[in-house]
C-alpha positions as CSV (number, residue, x, y, z in Angstrom):
1,X,3.5,-5.6,-4.8
2,X,4.4,-2.0,-5.7
3,X,7.5,-3.0,-7.8
4,X,10.9,-2.7,-6.8
5,X,14.5,-1.9,0.1
6,X,14.2,0.8,2.4
7,X,15.3,2.3,5.8
8,X,12.7,5.4,9.0
9,X,13.3,6.8,12.3
10,X,10.7,6.0,15.0
11,X,10.5,9.7,15.6
12,X,9.7,10.7,12.0
13,X,6.2,12.1,12.4
14,X,4.3,9.2,13.8
15,X,1.4,9.3,16.2
16,X,0.5,6.6,18.7
17,X,-2.7,5.8,16.8
18,X,-0.8,5.5,13.5
19,X,1.8,3.1,14.9
20,X,0.0,0.8,17.3
21,X,2.3,-0.8,19.8
22,X,0.2,-3.6,21.2
23,X,-1.5,-6.5,19.3
24,X,-4.9,-5.3,20.6
25,X,-4.2,-1.9,19.2
26,X,-3.4,-3.3,15.8
27,X,-6.6,-5.4,15.6
28,X,-8.6,-2.1,16.0
29,X,-6.3,0.3,14.2
30,X,-5.3,-1.4,10.9
31,X,-8.7,-2.1,9.4
32,X,-9.6,1.5,10.0
33,X,-6.4,2.7,8.5
34,X,-6.9,0.4,5.4
35,X,-10.4,1.5,4.9
36,X,-9.4,5.2,5.1
37,X,-6.6,4.6,2.6
38,X,-9.0,2.9,0.2
39,X,-11.7,5.6,0.5
40,X,-9.1,8.5,0.2
41,X,-7.2,7.0,-2.7
42,X,-10.0,5.5,-4.7
43,X,-12.2,8.6,-4.4
44,X,-9.3,10.6,-5.9
45,X,-8.9,8.1,-8.7
46,X,-12.6,8.1,-9.5
47,X,-12.6,11.8,-9.9
48,X,-10.1,11.4,-12.7
49,X,-12.0,8.5,-14.4
50,X,-12.6,10.6,-17.6
51,X,-8.8,11.2,-18.2
52,X,-6.5,9.2,-20.5
53,X,-5.6,6.1,-18.5
54,X,-3.6,4.6,-21.4
55,X,-0.8,7.0,-20.4
56,X,2.1,5.4,-18.4
57,X,1.9,5.8,-14.7
58,X,4.6,8.1,-13.4
59,X,7.9,6.2,-12.9
60,X,6.4,2.9,-14.0
61,X,6.4,0.7,-17.1
62,X,2.7,0.1,-16.6
63,X,-0.1,2.3,-18.0
64,X,-2.4,4.0,-15.4
65,X,-5.0,1.3,-16.3
66,X,-2.5,-1.5,-15.8
67,X,-1.5,0.0,-12.4
68,X,-5.2,-0.3,-11.3
69,X,-5.1,-4.0,-12.3
70,X,-1.8,-4.4,-10.3
71,X,-3.6,-2.9,-7.3
72,X,-6.4,-5.4,-7.6
73,X,-3.9,-8.3,-7.8
74,X,-2.0,-7.0,-4.7
75,X,-5.0,-6.3,-2.5
76,X,-6.8,-9.6,-3.2
77,X,-3.5,-11.4,-3.0
78,X,-2.7,-10.2,0.5
79,X,-6.1,-11.3,1.6
80,X,-5.5,-14.7,0.1
81,X,-2.1,-15.1,1.8
82,X,-3.7,-14.3,5.2
83,X,-6.4,-16.8,4.5
84,X,-4.3,-19.7,3.0
85,X,-1.2,-18.9,5.3
86,X,1.4,-20.6,3.0
87,X,4.9,-20.9,4.4
88,X,7.0,-20.6,1.3
89,X,5.1,-19.5,-1.8
90,X,2.4,-17.2,-3.3
91,X,-1.1,-18.3,-3.5
92,X,-2.7,-19.8,-6.7
93,X,-5.6,-17.3,-6.9
94,X,-5.0,-14.3,-9.1
95,X,-7.4,-11.3,-9.4
96,X,-7.7,-8.9,-12.2
97,X,-10.0,-6.2,-13.5
98,X,-12.0,-6.3,-16.8
99,X,-9.6,-4.7,-19.3
100,X,-12.7,-3.4,-21.3
101,X,-14.5,-2.0,-18.3
102,X,-14.9,1.8,-17.7
103,X,-12.4,3.2,-15.2
104,X,-15.2,4.0,-12.8
105,X,-16.2,0.3,-12.8
106,X,-12.5,-0.7,-12.2
107,X,-12.4,1.5,-9.2
108,X,-15.5,-0.3,-7.9
109,X,-13.5,-3.5,-8.3
110,X,-10.7,-2.1,-6.2
111,X,-13.1,-1.2,-3.6
112,X,-14.3,-4.8,-3.4
113,X,-10.7,-6.0,-3.2
114,X,-9.9,-3.5,-0.5
115,X,-13.0,-4.5,1.4
116,X,-12.1,-8.1,1.3
117,X,-8.5,-7.4,2.6
118,X,-9.9,-5.2,5.4
119,X,-12.4,-7.9,6.5
120,X,-9.7,-10.6,6.4
121,X,-7.3,-8.4,8.5
122,X,-10.1,-7.8,11.0
123,X,-10.9,-11.5,11.3
124,X,-7.3,-12.9,11.4
125,X,-6.0,-13.9,14.8
126,X,-3.0,-11.8,15.9
127,X,-0.7,-14.9,16.1
128,X,-1.2,-15.8,12.4
129,X,1.8,-15.4,10.0
130,X,1.8,-15.8,6.3
131,X,4.5,-15.9,3.7
132,X,5.6,-12.8,1.6
133,X,8.9,-12.5,-0.3
134,X,9.7,-9.4,1.8
135,X,9.1,-10.9,5.2
136,X,6.6,-13.2,6.7
137,X,3.9,-11.0,8.2
138,X,0.9,-10.8,10.4
139,X,-2.4,-9.2,9.6
140,X,-1.1,-5.7,10.4
141,X,1.7,-6.2,8.1
142,X,-0.5,-7.1,5.2
143,X,-2.8,-4.3,6.0
144,X,0.2,-2.0,5.9
145,X,1.2,-3.5,2.5
146,X,-2.2,-2.7,1.1
147,X,-2.0,1.0,2.5
148,X,1.4,1.4,0.8
149,X,0.1,0.0,-2.5
150,X,-2.9,2.3,-2.4
151,X,-0.8,5.4,-1.4
152,X,2.1,5.0,-3.9
153,X,0.0,4.0,-6.8
154,X,-2.4,6.8,-6.4
155,X,0.7,9.0,-6.4
156,X,1.9,7.3,-9.5
157,X,-1.3,7.6,-11.4
158,X,-2.1,11.1,-10.1
159,X,1.3,12.4,-11.3
160,X,0.7,11.1,-14.7
161,X,-2.9,12.3,-15.0
162,X,-2.3,15.7,-13.4
163,X,-4.5,14.9,-10.4
164,X,-4.3,17.3,-7.5
165,X,-3.9,14.7,-4.6
166,X,-1.8,14.9,-1.5
167,X,-0.8,11.7,0.4
168,X,-2.3,11.8,3.9
169,X,0.5,12.1,6.4
170,X,-1.0,9.9,9.0
171,X,-1.4,6.9,6.7
172,X,2.2,7.4,5.4
173,X,3.4,7.5,9.0
174,X,1.6,4.2,9.9
175,X,2.9,2.4,6.9
176,X,6.5,3.6,7.5
177,X,6.3,2.5,11.2
178,X,5.2,-1.0,10.3
179,X,7.1,-1.8,7.0
180,X,10.2,0.6,6.9
181,X,11.6,0.6,10.5
182,X,15.0,2.1,9.4
183,X,13.7,4.9,7.2
184,X,15.4,8.2,7.7
185,X,13.9,10.6,10.2
186,X,13.3,14.3,10.1
187,X,11.1,14.5,7.1
188,X,7.4,14.5,6.3
189,X,5.9,11.0,6.3
190,X,4.6,11.3,2.7
191,X,8.1,12.4,1.4
192,X,9.7,9.7,3.4
193,X,7.4,7.0,2.0
194,X,8.0,8.1,-1.5
195,X,11.8,7.9,-0.9
196,X,11.5,4.5,0.7
197,X,9.6,3.3,-2.4
198,X,12.1,4.7,-4.9
199,X,9.8,7.5,-6.1
200,X,11.6,10.7,-4.9
201,X,14.8,12.0,-3.4
202,X,15.1,13.6,0.1
203,X,17.4,16.3,1.1
204,X,20.9,14.7,1.2
205,X,19.5,11.4,0.0
206,X,19.4,10.4,-3.6
207,X,16.4,8.7,-5.2
208,X,16.7,4.9,-4.6
209,X,17.1,2.6,-7.5
210,X,16.1,-0.5,-5.6
211,X,14.0,-1.1,-2.5
212,X,11.8,-3.3,-0.4
213,X,9.8,-3.2,2.7
214,X,10.4,-5.4,5.8
215,X,7.2,-7.2,6.6
216,X,8.5,-9.2,9.5
217,X,6.8,-8.9,12.9
218,X,8.9,-6.9,15.3
C-alpha cells in the first residue's frame, strides 16, 4: 500500500471512460488504465535511473530505491490477492527487487509486476472479491489500487529527484472515482488525488495527516 482515509465528488473532472459504470466497462477499461499508468510512470522513473536513489522519497521514510521495492510488493501482492481470494488476511507470497541491481533493472522488475497484475485483472471474473484491509475489492478495485500506487509514488520519487513529471489527469480521475468516492470536488484530479493520499493541501483544505481509500464495491 502507499502508506498511510480520504473523501471526491462524482463531478470532479471524471470522464465516462475513466470511471466505468457497468461491470463490462470495467473489464475492458481497467487493464488499459493500469497498463497506461505503468508505462507512463515507469518510463519517467527510468529516465531518472542515473540519479541518487539513496535519497529519501518526498514525504516518506523510505529512500527512492526502497519506494521502488514497495511498489513491487504492492503490485504483485494485489495480483496475488485476486488469485488466492482470501477472506480475512494478506497472502503469504512477498515480492521484492534485488537490492544490488541497477535502477534500470529494478524498473524492469516493476514492469513485470505491473504486467502480472494487469493480466490477473483482465482474467478475473467480475463477481470475484478479495480481502484488503481498506475494503474487500473486485478486480477493478485492485487495478485502481495499482494505479494509485504507481501515480503517487512516481510523484514521491520525482519530487525527490527533481524529475519533471506531471500526473495524468485521466488516470487520477479514474482512481478517485473508484477508491475515493467522497473526495472533494472542484479541483484538478491530480491535485485531488495528492490531497486524498496525504501529499498536498487543497484550497481551504489542509494536508491530511492520515488517510485510506475505500476499496469496497459500490
